[in-house]
C-alpha positions, 0 to 999 in steps of 0.5 A: 132432509128434516122431513126425510129424517122425521119420516124415517123416525116415524117408520122406525118407531112403527117398527118397534111398536109393531114388534113389541105388540107381535111379542106381547101377543105371543107370550101366552099362546095355547095349543090343543095337543091330543091327550094320550090314553094314559091312567095311572096304575096302582100295579106295583110292577108298573110303579116300580118300572116308573121308579127305575126310569124317574130315579135311575134312567132319566133321572128326574131328580137331577132337575126336579129334586129338592135343592136343599137336599143336594147332598142326599141326592148325590149320596142316592136318595130318592129326594122329594121331586118338589122342584124349585131348581133354578136355570139362570141362562140368557132368556131368563130365570126358569124354575123347575116344577113340583112333580109331587101329587100335592093338590095345591103346588104339585100334580095332585089336581092334574089329570093323568092324561095331562101329565102324559101330554106334557111329557109327550107333546110339550104342552102343559095342563093350561095349554101353554107350550112348555120349555123344551127342557124335558126331551123325553117325547119318545117314551114308549106308551107303557113307559109313559104309563109307568112314569105317571103312575110313580109320580102319582104314587109319591108322598105329596109335598107342598111347595109353591114354585116361583114363576119364570122370569123372562128377560126381554130377549127371552120374550122375543125367543118365546114368541119366535123360536120357542113359540111352538111346543115340541113333540115326538120326532116319530111315533113312539113305540107302544112298548119299550124295548127290553133286554140286551140290544142296540135297539134298547140302547138307542131307546135309552140314549135318545129318549130316556137317559138323553145322553145327547142332551149334555154331551152335545154343544148347544145354544145357551139362548134356544137350546138348539143343538149346534155341534155334532151329537155326542161330540162333547162340549164346554162351558157347562156350569152348575148353579150349586158350584158356579166356580167351575166350568164343566166340559161333558166329554166326547163319548163317541168311538173316535179312537183319539178323542172319544171316551168309547174309542178307548173303552171296552164294553166291561170297562164301561160297565165298571166305570158306571158302577163306580159312581161319582169319582170327580166331586161336584160332577154334573153327571148324575152318577149316583143314578146311572150307577143303579141302571141294570147291566143289560141296559148299560151294555145296550147303551155302550153298544148303541153309542159304539154304533153312532158315527165317531166324532173327532173333538177334544174338549180338554180337561173335565172341568176348570176354575172360572177364575182361571178363564 
């Protein structure tokens, strides 16, 4: 009996040591993803398109904006994209990067093609897989150049960003589920669709504004979608105000539970023009309110075309103390 227990103990120890070694060996994997042929442009029209995407359609400042200028951001100011926003989630504590062209702490010494590769293929300039938080792999070639051009045109801000702090379970996830970078699911278009159309709406919703990312239930451990797309979710917290739990609504055309099932196209546009109505709402209303009308109507038409989902997520927010 003792011999059997000793053998079992040795086997368990071997599994634990082997597993630990496996996880440790996969913490710093590098990948040789292709560099898109992108060079930052100084053309004012290209930079302005980049500004429109980065500040209004995406909008990048929601995560990469200076956390000390939140009020200015909510008021619609173009706050510095100097990073340091904290995501404190089960896999660890993660800080957004400095996207200004500062040569020491930002993108100043990062090649244009390397910035483009990070956005399209999820591989950083050091070759490591990036966290799948920026899900803009489907950006068109011309919009990819526009974004890089705008980022390189900003005033540099020197701001060192803390390193990510992975938990033990986070390291396991990093070694397995998140071990590979995420690239585009299909070949991105050479040019972004423009004008009023369902196709323009599809491009904006799926690859730029990423409406599905917040309006779909997903795993807090891996980020994987676990609910029907655009069907809404619950338990969404903001670091700036952890006292509230937000519930991004169902934005499908279901007539009973979907926002678009009870909203005309004109009402949809008017709602976005209002901006933030509920104080503290994590929805970047101040950015989306500046989308041009053709884009807003295209987004509405695309969302009306997706399959309706019957799912009532309840009120938009509730106090944590009441949970």
